[in-house]
C-alpha positions as CSV (number, residue, x, y, z in Angstrom):
1,M,58.4,48.9,45.9
2,Q,54.6,49.5,46.4
3,L,53.3,48.5,49.5
4,R,50.3,46.4,49.5
5,I,48.0,46.9,52.3
6,H,45.5,43.5,53.0
7,T,43.1,45.3,55.4
8,P,40.1,43.1,56.0
9,E,37.7,45.2,53.7
10,V,40.2,44.3,50.6
11,R,40.1,40.9,51.3
12,R,36.5,40.9,51.5
13,S,36.3,42.9,48.2
14,R,38.4,40.1,46.5
15,R,36.2,37.4,48.1
16,L,33.4,39.1,46.5
17,L,34.8,39.6,43.1
18,T,35.7,36.1,42.9
19,V,32.4,35.1,43.7
20,V,30.9,37.4,41.3
21,G,33.3,35.9,38.6
22,A,32.4,32.3,39.3
23,V,28.8,33.3,39.1
24,L,29.3,35.2,35.9
25,A,31.2,32.0,34.4
26,T,28.6,29.5,35.7
27,S,26.0,31.7,34.1
28,L,27.7,32.0,30.8
29,A,28.1,28.2,30.7
30,L,24.6,27.6,31.5
31,A,23.7,30.0,28.7
32,G,26.0,28.1,26.4
33,C,24.4,24.9,27.5
34,T,20.7,26.4,27.1
35,A,21.6,27.6,23.8
36,T,22.9,24.2,22.7
37,T,20.0,22.1,24.2
38,T,17.6,24.7,22.4
39,S,19.2,24.0,19.1
40,K,19.3,20.2,19.5
41,S,15.4,20.4,20.5
42,A,14.7,22.2,17.5
43,T,16.3,19.7,15.2
44,K,14.8,17.1,17.1
45,A,11.2,18.5,16.7
46,P,8.4,16.0,15.8
47,L,7.9,14.8,12.2
48,T,4.4,15.5,11.5
49,I,2.6,13.5,9.0
50,G,-0.9,14.6,7.6
51,V,-3.3,12.0,5.9
52,S,-6.9,12.3,4.6
53,L,-8.7,9.0,4.8
54,S,-12.3,8.0,4.3
55,L,-13.3,7.1,7.9
56,T,-17.1,7.7,6.7
57,G,-18.7,7.2,3.4
58,D,-18.5,4.7,0.7
59,F,-14.6,3.8,1.0
60,S,-14.7,3.7,5.1
61,D,-13.8,0.1,5.4
62,S,-10.6,0.5,3.3
63,G,-10.2,3.9,4.7
64,K,-9.8,2.3,8.3
65,A,-7.6,-0.2,7.2
66,A,-5.2,2.2,5.8
67,Q,-5.5,4.3,8.9
68,R,-4.5,1.1,10.8
69,G,-1.6,0.6,8.5
70,Y,-0.2,4.1,9.0
71,A,-0.5,4.2,12.7
72,L,1.1,0.9,13.4
73,W,4.0,2.2,11.2
74,V,4.0,5.3,13.5
75,S,3.9,3.1,16.6
76,E,6.7,0.8,15.6
77,T,8.8,3.6,14.2
78,N,8.5,5.7,17.5
79,K,9.5,2.6,19.6
80,A,12.6,2.2,17.5
81,G,13.4,5.9,18.3
82,G,11.5,7.8,15.5
83,V,12.8,9.0,12.1
84,L,16.4,10.6,12.4
85,G,15.6,10.8,16.2
86,R,12.5,12.6,15.7
87,K,9.2,11.3,17.2
88,V,6.6,10.9,14.3
89,E,3.2,12.3,15.0
90,L,0.4,11.5,12.6
91,K,-2.8,13.8,11.8
92,V,-5.7,12.1,10.1
93,V,-8.7,13.8,9.0
94,D,-12.0,12.5,7.5
95,D,-12.7,13.1,3.8
96,A,-15.9,11.1,4.1
97,S,-15.1,9.6,0.7
98,S,-15.6,12.9,-1.0
99,P,-13.4,14.4,-3.6
100,D,-14.2,17.8,-2.6
101,Q,-13.3,17.4,1.0
102,V,-10.2,15.6,0.2
103,V,-9.0,18.8,-1.6
104,T,-10.0,20.9,1.6
105,N,-8.4,18.5,3.9
106,Y,-5.1,18.3,2.2
107,T,-5.0,22.1,1.7
108,N,-5.5,22.7,5.4
109,L,-3.0,20.0,6.4
110,I,-0.5,21.9,4.4
111,T,-1.3,25.6,4.9
112,Q,-3.0,25.5,8.4
113,S,-1.7,22.6,10.4
114,K,1.8,23.0,8.5
115,V,2.5,19.3,8.6
116,N,5.9,18.3,7.4
117,I,4.9,15.4,4.9
118,V,1.7,14.2,3.6
119,M,0.6,10.7,2.6
120,G,-2.3,9.7,0.5
121,P,-5.8,8.6,0.8
122,F,-7.7,5.6,-0.4
123,S,-9.1,5.1,-3.9
124,S,-7.9,6.6,-7.2
125,L,-10.9,8.8,-7.1
126,L,-9.4,10.7,-4.0
127,T,-5.8,10.3,-4.8
128,V,-6.1,12.4,-8.3
129,P,-7.5,15.7,-6.7
130,A,-5.3,15.1,-3.4
131,S,-2.0,14.6,-5.2
132,R,-2.5,17.8,-7.2
133,V,-2.9,19.8,-4.0
134,A,0.4,18.1,-2.9
135,S,2.1,19.1,-6.0
136,R,1.0,22.7,-5.9
137,Y,2.7,23.0,-2.6
138,H,5.7,20.9,-3.7
139,Y,5.3,18.3,-1.5
140,S,6.1,14.5,-1.9
141,F,2.9,12.2,-2.2
142,I,3.5,8.7,-1.1
143,E,0.3,7.0,-1.6
144,P,-0.8,3.4,-1.0
145,A,-4.3,3.0,-2.7
146,G,-4.7,4.9,-6.0
147,G,-3.3,3.0,-9.0
148,G,-5.9,4.0,-11.7
149,P,-5.0,5.3,-15.0
150,A,-6.1,8.8,-14.2
151,V,-3.6,8.8,-11.5
152,F,-0.7,8.7,-13.7
153,A,-2.1,10.6,-16.6
154,Q,-1.5,13.8,-14.5
155,K,2.2,13.3,-15.0
156,L,3.1,14.4,-11.5
157,T,6.6,13.8,-10.5
158,N,6.0,14.2,-6.7
159,L,3.7,11.0,-6.9
160,F,4.6,7.2,-5.8
161,F,2.3,4.5,-5.8
162,V,2.9,1.9,-3.2
163,Q,1.9,-1.3,-4.9
164,P,3.9,-3.4,-7.4
165,A,2.4,-2.3,-10.7
166,P,-0.7,-0.1,-11.7
167,T,-4.1,-1.2,-10.7
168,T,-5.2,-2.4,-14.0
169,S,-1.8,-4.5,-14.4
170,G,-3.3,-6.9,-11.9
171,G,-3.8,-9.8,-14.4
172,D,-0.6,-9.6,-16.6
173,V,0.9,-12.1,-13.9
174,F,-1.5,-14.6,-14.9
175,A,-1.3,-14.0,-18.7
176,D,2.5,-14.2,-18.2
177,Y,2.2,-17.5,-16.4
178,I,-0.3,-19.1,-19.1
179,L,2.0,-18.0,-21.9
180,S,5.0,-19.4,-20.4
181,L,3.6,-22.9,-20.7
182,P,4.4,-25.1,-23.8
183,K,2.0,-24.2,-26.5
184,S,0.5,-27.9,-26.5
185,K,-0.3,-27.3,-22.8
186,R,-2.0,-23.7,-23.0
187,P,-5.7,-23.4,-22.9
188,K,-7.0,-23.2,-26.4
189,T,-10.3,-21.2,-25.7
190,A,-11.3,-18.4,-23.3
191,A,-14.2,-16.6,-21.6
192,Y,-14.4,-13.2,-20.2
193,A,-16.9,-12.0,-17.6
194,K,-16.1,-8.3,-16.9
195,L,-17.7,-6.1,-14.4
196,D,-18.3,-2.5,-15.7
197,D,-15.9,-0.8,-13.5
198,P,-12.8,1.4,-14.4
199,F,-10.4,-0.7,-12.5
200,A,-11.8,-4.3,-12.9
201,A,-12.5,-4.7,-16.5
202,P,-9.2,-3.4,-17.7
203,I,-7.5,-6.2,-15.7
204,A,-9.6,-9.0,-17.6
205,A,-9.3,-6.9,-20.9
206,N,-5.5,-6.8,-20.9
207,I,-5.3,-10.6,-20.4
208,Q,-7.7,-11.0,-23.2
209,K,-5.7,-8.9,-25.7
210,R,-2.5,-11.0,-24.8
211,F,-4.3,-14.2,-25.1
212,E,-5.8,-13.4,-28.5
213,A,-2.6,-12.2,-29.6
214,A,-1.2,-15.6,-28.5
215,G,-3.8,-17.6,-30.4
216,I,-6.2,-18.5,-27.5
217,K,-9.8,-18.0,-29.1
218,T,-12.4,-15.9,-27.2
219,V,-15.6,-17.8,-27.1
220,Y,-17.7,-15.6,-24.6
221,D,-17.1,-12.1,-23.6
222,Q,-19.6,-10.2,-21.4
223,T,-19.3,-6.7,-19.6
224,Y,-22.2,-6.5,-16.7
225,P,-23.5,-3.6,-15.0
226,A,-22.3,-2.9,-11.3
227,E,-25.9,-3.6,-10.0
228,T,-26.0,-7.2,-11.4
229,A,-26.7,-9.6,-8.4
230,D,-27.8,-12.8,-10.3
231,M,-24.8,-14.1,-12.3
232,T,-26.5,-17.3,-13.3
233,P,-27.3,-16.1,-16.7
234,I,-23.8,-15.1,-17.4
235,V,-22.5,-18.3,-16.1
236,A,-24.9,-20.2,-18.1
237,G,-23.4,-18.5,-21.1
238,I,-20.0,-19.3,-20.2
239,A,-20.9,-22.9,-19.4
240,A,-22.4,-23.3,-22.8
241,A,-19.3,-22.0,-24.5
242,N,-17.1,-24.6,-22.4
243,P,-14.0,-22.5,-22.5
244,D,-10.6,-23.7,-20.9
245,V,-10.1,-20.7,-19.0
246,V,-12.2,-18.4,-17.5
247,V,-11.2,-14.5,-16.9
248,G,-13.3,-12.9,-14.2
249,G,-12.5,-8.9,-14.2
250,T,-14.3,-8.6,-10.9
251,Q,-14.5,-6.7,-7.7
252,E,-15.4,-8.9,-4.5
253,G,-19.2,-9.4,-4.6
254,D,-19.3,-10.2,-8.0
255,A,-16.4,-12.5,-8.1
256,F,-18.0,-14.6,-5.1
257,A,-21.5,-14.7,-7.4
258,Q,-19.6,-15.8,-10.4
259,M,-18.2,-18.8,-8.7
260,K,-21.2,-19.7,-6.5
261,A,-23.1,-19.8,-10.0
262,M,-20.2,-22.0,-11.3
263,I,-20.5,-24.4,-8.4
264,Q,-24.5,-24.6,-8.7
265,Q,-24.1,-25.3,-12.4
266,K,-21.4,-27.8,-12.0
267,F,-19.3,-25.9,-14.4
268,N,-15.6,-26.3,-13.6
269,P,-12.9,-24.6,-15.8
270,K,-9.6,-26.2,-16.4
271,W,-8.3,-22.6,-15.3
272,L,-10.2,-19.8,-13.2
273,F,-8.7,-16.3,-12.5
274,E,-10.7,-13.7,-10.4
275,A,-9.2,-10.2,-10.5
276,N,-10.5,-9.8,-7.1
277,G,-12.3,-11.4,-4.4
278,A,-10.4,-14.7,-4.6
279,N,-7.2,-12.6,-3.1
280,S,-9.3,-12.0,0.0
281,P,-8.4,-14.5,2.5
282,G,-10.8,-13.3,5.1
283,D,-13.8,-13.2,3.0
284,F,-13.3,-15.6,0.1
285,P,-13.5,-19.1,1.9
286,A,-16.8,-18.0,3.8
287,A,-18.4,-16.7,0.5
288,V,-17.9,-19.8,-1.2
289,G,-17.0,-22.6,1.2
290,T,-13.4,-23.5,2.0
291,S,-13.4,-26.9,0.3
292,N,-14.4,-24.8,-3.0
293,T,-11.4,-22.5,-3.0
294,N,-8.7,-24.9,-4.2
295,G,-7.4,-24.0,-7.5
296,V,-8.7,-20.6,-8.0
297,F,-6.3,-18.2,-9.0
298,S,-5.9,-14.5,-8.3
299,S,-3.0,-11.6,-7.9
300,A,-1.9,-9.9,-4.9
301,D,1.0,-7.7,-3.5
302,W,0.4,-8.8,0.1
303,Y,-1.6,-11.3,2.1
304,A,-1.4,-13.3,5.3
305,D,1.3,-16.1,4.1
306,S,3.6,-13.7,2.5
307,Q,7.2,-14.6,2.5
308,V,8.3,-11.1,2.0
309,A,11.0,-10.0,4.3
310,G,9.6,-8.0,7.3
311,S,5.8,-9.4,6.8
312,K,6.2,-11.6,9.8
313,A,7.1,-8.7,12.1
314,F,4.5,-6.8,10.6
315,I,1.7,-9.4,11.4
316,A,3.0,-9.7,15.1
317,A,2.8,-6.1,15.7
318,Y,-0.6,-5.7,13.8
319,L,-2.1,-8.6,16.0
320,A,-0.5,-7.0,19.2
321,K,-2.1,-3.6,18.6
322,Y,-5.4,-4.4,16.9
323,G,-6.1,-7.9,17.9
324,G,-8.2,-10.1,15.3
325,T,-6.7,-13.0,13.3
326,V,-4.1,-12.7,10.5
327,Q,-6.5,-13.6,7.9
328,Q,-8.4,-10.7,9.1
329,I,-5.6,-8.1,8.0
330,D,-6.5,-6.0,5.0
331,P,-3.8,-5.8,2.4
332,T,-4.6,-2.1,2.5
333,S,-3.0,-1.9,6.0
334,A,0.2,-3.4,4.6
335,E,0.3,-1.1,1.9
336,A,-0.2,2.0,4.1
337,Y,2.8,0.5,6.4
338,S,4.9,0.2,3.2
339,A,4.3,4.0,2.4
340,G,5.9,4.7,6.0
341,M,8.7,2.3,5.4
342,L,9.6,4.1,2.2
343,L,9.9,7.4,4.3
344,Q,12.1,5.9,6.9
345,E,14.3,4.3,4.0
346,V,15.0,7.8,2.5
347,A,15.9,9.2,5.8
348,K,18.5,6.4,6.5
349,K,19.9,6.8,3.1
350,T,20.0,10.6,3.1
351,G,20.1,11.8,6.5
352,K,17.3,14.0,5.8
353,V,13.7,13.8,5.5
354,D,12.4,16.9,3.6
355,N,9.8,16.8,0.5
356,A,12.5,17.7,-2.0
357,T,14.7,15.1,-0.8
358,I,11.9,12.5,-0.8
359,I,11.1,13.2,-4.3
360,K,14.5,13.3,-5.7
361,T,15.7,10.0,-3.9
362,L,12.7,8.0,-4.6
363,H,13.0,8.4,-8.4
364,S,16.3,6.1,-8.5
365,G,17.1,2.9,-7.0
366,T,14.9,0.1,-5.9
367,W,13.1,0.2,-2.3
368,P,12.0,-2.8,0.0
369,T,8.4,-2.7,1.3
370,L,6.2,-5.3,2.5
371,V,4.6,-5.3,-0.9
372,G,8.0,-6.2,-2.7
373,N,11.0,-4.1,-3.9
374,L,9.3,-1.1,-5.6
375,S,10.7,1.3,-8.3
376,W,8.6,3.8,-10.3
377,D,8.7,5.6,-13.8
378,Q,8.9,9.5,-13.6
379,Y,5.2,9.8,-13.0
380,G,5.2,7.5,-10.1
381,A,3.7,4.3,-11.7
382,P,5.5,1.3,-10.3
383,K,7.7,-0.9,-12.7
384,G,7.1,-4.3,-11.2
385,A,4.3,-7.0,-11.1
386,Y,1.9,-8.3,-8.7
387,L,2.3,-12.0,-7.6
388,L,0.3,-14.7,-9.0
389,I,-1.5,-16.5,-6.2
390,Q,-3.4,-19.8,-6.2
391,W,-5.5,-21.6,-3.3
392,I,-3.8,-24.8,-2.6
393,D,-4.9,-26.9,0.5
394,N,-7.1,-24.0,1.3
395,T,-4.3,-21.7,1.9
396,L,-3.4,-18.7,-0.7
397,T,0.0,-19.6,-2.0
398,T,2.6,-17.8,-4.2
399,V,2.7,-19.7,-7.5
400,Y,4.4,-17.4,-10.1
401,P,7.0,-16.2,-10.9
402,A,9.1,-19.2,-10.3
403,S,11.6,-17.1,-8.4
404,K,9.2,-16.2,-5.7
405,A,7.0,-19.1,-6.0
406,Q,6.2,-21.1,-2.9
407,A,4.6,-24.0,-5.1
408,K,4.0,-25.0,-8.4
409,P,0.6,-23.9,-10.0
410,I,-2.0,-26.6,-9.9
411,A,-3.9,-27.3,-13.2
412,P,-6.6,-28.3,-14.0
413,K,-8.6,-26.7,-11.3
414,P,-9.8,-29.5,-8.8
415,N,-13.6,-30.1,-9.1
416,W,-15.8,-27.9,-7.1
417,A,-16.8,-29.9,-3.6
418,G,-20.4,-28.5,-4.2
């Protein structure tokens, strides 16, 4: 039998070993905890999104509207816990409305700032070179404001335009409405006044092609230069031809000038469609007089009285963040906000938010946004259509297609109030 002698030294040694063992165990446990925490922190690193916007230069008004939309989406998303638990950080740089600068900006965002995701600028002019940079580095390119033909002619598979259809298809819904009428109730004659602009004129030209194919006779067709300020001679020519329907292939300023000339000349067509201008709830009534808005058609993807799901929450959040009135909200803000919504939807569906996943996932299915449910062809052109809107009782109202209409279209157009 072995004799164990428990001297004070032995007892102290054992207590010391016990303490050391406990310390080591605690240290190991803490080390394991730290490793786990570090690992979790790495997976929850912020999601950085880079955007080049026209904060100065020709496109600055719209660029700032896009910035408000992007920033609002980031703010609301972070309040709700971020994207897959990751806080979203937005990095915006000014391209001064320059195609050369936009290339530099996106190159730097990707290669130097190393943002996780990039989203698009304002205008097709800047979207074309910007999307090429994103494609070169295999980044997805969700973009809210570049829908001209040159954008899709690039045949880039990483690009997704966040509006219902290509920009030049903005008048198709008006043609759909007119041609849905019984033949006996359709207009017999039409006039076309087109701004010499690569986005406005094709809207009217597309309508003209369809109307002529359906037997609606063209009695006036004029394309005018961008610097045209006085629309009186053009409207006089239209009035002399006395068409049933007038189609304006316009931007905002010339649309207002057209209608002011019509009011002055007391020419009131049965149907009047303006590609742009009349779809601006903030500017249009002030430009032509509230009492002169009724009956005018245009097309839109989003406006203040939109009934699309999520629109009321967007408006409330926008006004809380930026102030102003609902009529002052630029549709570009809703389009930029919708770009962020798509990113969040992809993350929810896949549990991932990398560029390859975004590109692959958005090429299938239909995706809800403030500008409608979107889907795209292989090169990012949306497959849908804009809404036909009409001013009824001084309010922009969806009137076509019937499935989304808030009211039936008014025709003939009420007389100008003068």
